[in-house]
Residue, then its C-alpha position, 0 to 999 in steps of 0.5 A: m854401128i845402131f847406136s852412130d847418135q850417140n857418140i859411142d866410143n869405137k876405138p879402143p879394146l873394152p879388157g880392163t876398163v872396169k874399175f877393180y871391185q869384190q861386191h856389188i851391193i844393188i839394190c831393189i827400187g821398185h821403178s827407174d826414175w833416179p836423180s842423176n845421182i843415185n846417192h843421192g835420192d832416197d833415204f836408205t841408199s844414201t845411208l847406206n852408200q854414207a855407211i860405205i863409204n864411211d867405213e875403210h874395212i868395207p871392201n871395194t864395193r860397188l853399189t848401184a839400183c835396178d827396177s826390180p820390186s822388192i818381194r815384201s816389206g821394206t828394201d830387199i838387196l840383191l847381193f854379188p859374189h854371195n848370189i842372195r837377195l837380202l830381204s825386207i832390209s830396213m835401215l834400222d839393220i844398215p848396221n849389221l848389213i855393214l859389218f856384214l858386208k865386213n865378214e864380222i858377223p854372219n850373215p843375220f838376215k832372210f835371204k833367197e838363193i839367186e838361183k836364176m840367172i841376173f843382167l843388168v841394162c844400165g840404163h840411168q837416163k838423167r845419169d848420162d843420155r848415152c844409156g838413158k836412150c841406148g839403155p831402155m833399147v838394149l834391155s828390150s832385145v835382152q828380154e824378147t832374145i832371151s823370151n825367143k829362146r825360151m829362157s825365161d826361166q832361167v835368166e832376169v833383166f833389170k834395168s840399172s843405174h850408172l854402172g860407168g863406162h857411158r862412153f861403152a853404151g850400152i852396158l850389160v853386167c851379167y850373174p853370177s860371172g860377173n861379166w861386163y861388156g860394152r857396146v851393146n846393141p840389139s843387133n848384137v844383143e844374141k853374143y851375150 
């Protein structure tokens, strides 16, 4: 057990441990120095989070940050299961984003279809030491495995903020499948 000093829970079975959600919003922050709670970070993230909380008609939605930079000015958002990257979203766009998330209007934003698989590895140091210590090692191993298998043109890997399940660190989420994996470590990365 490679992370034995990190208090990883190796006893309970993992299936069924992820809380149900219908969509996942991943905000492309461009760095991984997030506060303990990303909703208390930059204005865009906290405003979007509050808008989601305040609207009871938005389906179960997860909000996460990742270290991918935005392509242009504004903030890019990876949106699943839509499998799209919304481009250059600003604070002024949040009301229309909320309407879009509720399926009340068609997508009013510039976007790109996400053509590669997206792998998120929780490495949120300020949230939990287990993910903060395990995540970077898992991230490095995933990147190395993808490179060795010559799959860089098929997969993008990002460090993410809190995904949940610290006790099962390292946490890896794969899109577009939406599969979640726990207890990932450098010695077992290749099976994912």
